[in-house]
C-alpha positions in Angstrom: -0.2 -0.4 0.1 2.8 2.6 1.1 4.6 2.1 -2.4 1.2 2.4 -4.2 0.6 5.8 -2.6 4.0 6.9 -3.4 2.8 8.2 -6.7 0.1 10.1 -5.4 2.1 11.7 -2.2 4.7 12.9 -5.1 1.6 14.6 -7.1 0.2 16.6 -4.4 3.6 17.6 -3.5 4.2 21.8 -3.8 5.8 22.3 -7.1 8.9 25.2 -6.8 6.7 27.6 -8.7 3.6 27.5 -6.8 4.4 29.5 -4.0 5.9 32.5 -6.7 1.8 31.9 -7.6 0.2 32.7 -4.9 2.8 34.9 -3.6 1.7 36.9 -7.0 -1.5 36.7 -6.1 -1.9 37.5 -2.8 -0.1 40.8 -3.0 -1.8 41.5 -6.3 -4.9 43.7 -4.4 -2.3 45.9 -2.3 -0.4 46.7 -5.6 -3.2 47.2 -7.6 -5.7 48.5 -5.1 -8.2 49.7 -7.6 -8.1 46.2 -9.2 -8.7 44.8 -5.7 -12.5 44.1 -6.7 -11.7 41.9 -9.7 -9.5 40.1 -7.7 -12.3 39.3 -5.3 -14.1 38.1 -8.5 -11.9 35.9 -9.8 -10.9 34.0 -6.2 -14.4 33.2 -5.4 -15.6 32.0 -9.2 -12.2 30.1 -9.3 -13.3 28.4 -5.6 -16.7 27.7 -7.7 -15.1 26.6 -10.5 -12.8 24.3 -8.4 -15.9 22.3 -7.0 -17.4 21.8 -10.8 -14.1 19.8 -11.5 -14.4 17.3 -8.7 -18.0 16.1 -10.2 -16.7 16.6 -13.8 -13.4 16.5 -14.6 -12.2 13.3 -11.8 -15.9 12.0 -11.2 -17.5 12.1 -14.6 -20.5 13.8 -13.4 -22.2 16.4 -15.5 -24.2 19.0 -13.4 -25.8 22.1 -15.3 -27.2 23.1 -12.0 -24.0 23.5 -10.0 -25.1 26.7 -8.7 -27.5 25.6 -6.6 -25.5 24.9 -4.5 -23.5 28.2 -4.8 -27.1 30.2 -4.0 -27.7 28.1 -1.2 -24.0 28.7 0.4 -24.4 32.7 -0.2 -28.1 32.9 1.1 -27.3 30.9 4.3 -24.1 32.6 5.1 -26.3 36.0 4.5 -28.9 35.5 6.4 -26.5 33.4 9.5 -24.7 37.2 9.5 -27.9 39.0 9.2 -29.8 37.3 12.0 -27.6 35.5 14.2 -23.9 36.4 14.1 -21.6 38.7 11.7 -18.2 36.4 12.1 -17.6 35.8 8.2 -15.4 32.5 9.4 -17.9 31.3 11.6 -20.7 32.3 8.7 -18.1 30.1 6.0 -18.6 27.4 8.3 -22.2 27.3 8.2 -22.6 28.4 4.3 -20.3 25.1 3.4 -22.0 22.9 6.0 -25.6 23.9 4.4 -24.5 23.4 1.0 -23.0 20.1 2.1 -26.3 18.5 3.4 -28.1 19.9 0.2 -25.2 18.1 -1.5 -25.6 15.2 0.3 -29.5 15.4 0.0 -29.2 15.7 -3.9 -26.5 13.2 -4.5 -29.2 10.5 -4.8 -30.9 12.2 -7.9 -27.0 11.9 -10.0 -26.7 7.9 -9.3 -29.1 7.1 -11.6 -29.5 7.5 -15.4 -27.2 9.0 -18.1 -25.8 12.7 -18.2 -28.8 14.0 -19.9 -30.6 12.7 -16.9 -28.5 14.2 -14.6 -28.1 17.5 -16.5 -31.9 17.7 -15.9 -32.1 16.9 -12.3 -29.3 19.0 -11.5 -30.8 22.3 -13.4 -34.6 21.3 -12.0 -33.0 21.9 -8.4 -31.3 25.3 -9.4 -34.7 26.4 -10.5 -36.6 25.2 -7.8 -34.4 27.2 -5.2 -34.6 30.0 -7.3 -38.4 30.0 -7.1 -38.4 29.2 -3.4 -35.9 31.9 -2.7 -38.2 33.8 -5.0 -41.4 33.0 -3.2 -40.4 33.5 0.5 -39.5 37.2 0.0 -39.8 37.9 3.6 -37.1 36.2 4.4 -34.6 36.3 1.7 -35.9 39.6 0.4 -37.1 37.9 -3.2 -36.8 39.9 -6.5 -35.4 42.6 -4.6 -32.3 39.9 -2.7 -31.5 40.1 0.3 -29.6 43.4 1.5 -28.3 45.4 4.6 -25.6 41.8 5.1 -22.7 43.4 7.4 -19.7 41.4 8.1 -17.9 41.7 11.2 -13.9 42.0 11.2 -12.0 38.9 9.8 -10.3 36.9 12.5 -12.1 40.2 15.2 -8.8 42.7 13.4 -9.0 43.3 9.8 -12.6 44.9 8.8 -13.8 45.1 5.1 -13.0 47.8 3.7 -14.1 49.6 0.3 -11.6 49.1 -1.9 -11.7 45.3 -1.4 -8.2 44.9 -0.5 -9.3 42.6 2.8 -12.1 41.2 1.1 -9.5 40.2 -1.7 -7.2 38.7 0.4 -9.8 36.5 2.8 -11.2 34.7 -0.8 -7.7 34.3 -2.0 -7.0 32.4 1.5 -9.9 30.3 1.7 -9.5 29.7 -2.2 -5.4 28.6 -1.3 -6.7 26.5 1.6 -9.4 24.8 0.2 -7.3 24.4 -3.4 -4.5 22.2 -1.5 -7.3 20.4 0.4 -9.0 19.5 -2.9 -5.5 18.4 -4.4 -4.7 15.9 -1.4 -8.1 14.5 -2.1 -7.7 14.3 -5.6 -4.3 12.9 -5.0 -5.3 10.1 -2.9 -6.4 6.5 -3.2 -10.3 8.1 -2.9 -9.2 10.2 -5.7 -8.0 7.6 -7.7 -10.8 5.0 -7.0 -13.0 8.4 -8.6 -11.0 8.5 -11.7 -11.2 5.1 -12.3 -15.3 5.1 -11.9 -14.8 8.1 -14.5 -12.9 6.0 -16.7 -15.3 2.9 -16.8 -18.3 3.1 -14.3 -18.5 -0.7 -14.9 -15.3 -1.7 -15.1 -14.9 -0.3 -11.7 -18.3 -1.7 -10.4 -16.6 -5.5 -11.2 -13.4 -4.7 -9.6 -15.5 -4.1 -6.3 -15.2 -0.1 -5.9 -18.5 1.2 -4.2 -19.3 3.5 -7.3 -22.3 4.7 -5.7 -21.0 5.6 -2.2 -17.7 7.2 -3.8 -19.8 9.5 -6.2 -22.2 10.5 -3.4 -19.2 11.7 -1.0 -17.3 13.2 -3.8 -20.7 15.2 -5.0 -21.3 16.5 -1.3 -17.3 17.8 -0.7 -18.1 19.6 -4.1 -21.6 21.1 -3.2 -19.8 22.1 0.0 -17.0 24.2 -1.6 -19.4 25.6 -4.3 -21.7 26.6 -1.1 -17.7 28.3 0.6 -17.9 30.0 -2.5 -21.5 31.2 -2.6 -20.8 32.4 1.2 -17.5 34.1 0.0 -19.6 36.4 -2.5 -22.7 37.4 0.0 -20.0 38.2 2.7 -17.9 39.9 0.7 -20.7 42.5 -1.3 -22.8 42.3 1.7 -26.0 40.9 -1.1 -27.0 37.9 -1.8 -29.6 38.1 -5.0 -31.6 35.3 -7.5 -29.1 35.6 -10.1 -27.0 33.5 -8.2 -29.3 30.6 -9.1 -29.4 31.7 -12.4 -28.3 29.2 -15.3 -25.9 31.6 -16.9 -23.6 30.9 -13.7 -23.9 27.3 -14.0 -23.0 28.2 -17.2 -20.2 30.7 -17.0 -18.6 28.2 -14.6 -18.8 25.6 -17.2 -16.8 27.9 -19.8 -13.8 28.4 -17.7 -13.5 24.8 -17.2 -13.6 24.7 -21.1 -11.2 27.3 -20.8 -8.5 26.5 -18.1 -9.2 22.5 -18.9 -10.9 19.7 -16.5 -9.5 17.2 -14.6 -6.6 19.3 -13.8 -7.5 21.6 -10.3 -5.6 24.4 -11.9 -7.9 24.5 -14.6 -10.8 26.0 -13.1 -8.2 28.7 -11.6 -6.7 29.7 -14.9 -10.0 29.1 -16.7 -11.7 32.0 -14.4 -9.0 34.7 -14.5 -9.1 34.4 -18.2 -12.6 34.6 -18.3 -13.1 37.2 -15.7 -10.7 39.1 -17.2 -11.9 39.0 -20.5 -15.3 39.7 -19.3 -14.1 42.4 -17.7 -12.5 43.9 -20.8 -14.2 43.0 -23.4 -17.7 44.2 -22.0 -15.7 47.9 -21.6 -14.8 48.0 -24.5 -18.2 46.5 -26.5 -20.8 46.2 -23.7 -23.2 45.2 -26.0 -21.6 42.2 -28.0 -19.0 41.0 -25.7 -20.8 37.4 -25.4 -20.1 38.0 -29.5 -16.0 38.0 -28.3 -16.2 35.3 -25.9 -17.7 33.1 -28.1 -15.2 33.9 -30.7 -12.4 32.9 -28.2 -14.2 29.9 -27.2 -14.4 28.0 -31.3 -10.8 29.8 -31.8 -9.8 28.1 -28.6 -11.7 24.5 -29.4 -9.8 24.9 -32.9 -6.5 25.3 -32.2 -6.1 23.6 -29.0 -5.8 24.6 -25.4 -2.2 23.7 -25.3 -0.8 25.4 -28.8 -2.9 28.4 -27.8 -2.2 28.7 -24.1 2.0 27.5 -24.4 3.3 29.2 -21.3 1.0 27.6 -19.2 3.0 24.1 -20.5 5.6 24.6 -18.0 2.8 24.7 -15.1 2.5 20.7 -15.9 -0.8 19.2 -14.9 -1.0 19.5 -10.9 
């Protein structure tokens, strides 16, 4: 067993370039304070993309309603801060736990049927939560959103500022912690069994792997990570609205994985950076037609190939 685990431990080891990359990320909000808000957004959607990559890239579960966990975590954290306690870390734990519970309940729906069935079921869950949040407007604010969410200082010391520097650092710290926990998970024997299920589910069942249990566990974990991203979104913006459940959220995170690559956790991070920066730059130049240029970029990406289009990434490896 020890001999089998050595290659997995080697894959999860920190590469020489990673500390440099993360130090640059953490210094960015302070070096470019006017861009701290977009850096905060990138960190949050990157965490969301990592959560989807766990179920899509490593487990082969296709989901078009992953935003249901993002939104559930966002509303849970916002309500907790508004009515119970404003501590950000405590609210983050509560939002993550709530999304995990929802993911565990929903996991039974993704264990049966084909990929098309899973697409419809996950999309249906997001639509149900959207309508519930809209219906119970006395609690959620309905179409106006849940406003006036005031957060306490992070660790009791760091107040959220208008520039968004503290928010960006907070989101980056959570992204860093969860990213390396997720990488340790996928490079463990548990992660190896997930990839075996992804590659050939029938063969995995034939050799005695508990396929349903494995998929249920990873789906629950991914839901919790998406909930953490939603909690960060609500905490750093002070607002939670119905659009967190929208189909566009799930579609956007799928596009990020198309850009960055699936089955590679850094793919979600890279995809989030490219997608958000392109969105920000192109929408400032041509607000009406930014989706045209994004679509053109995706067509070129598919036709040319990710490896050729982004050669500088190849030195990073597949961590």
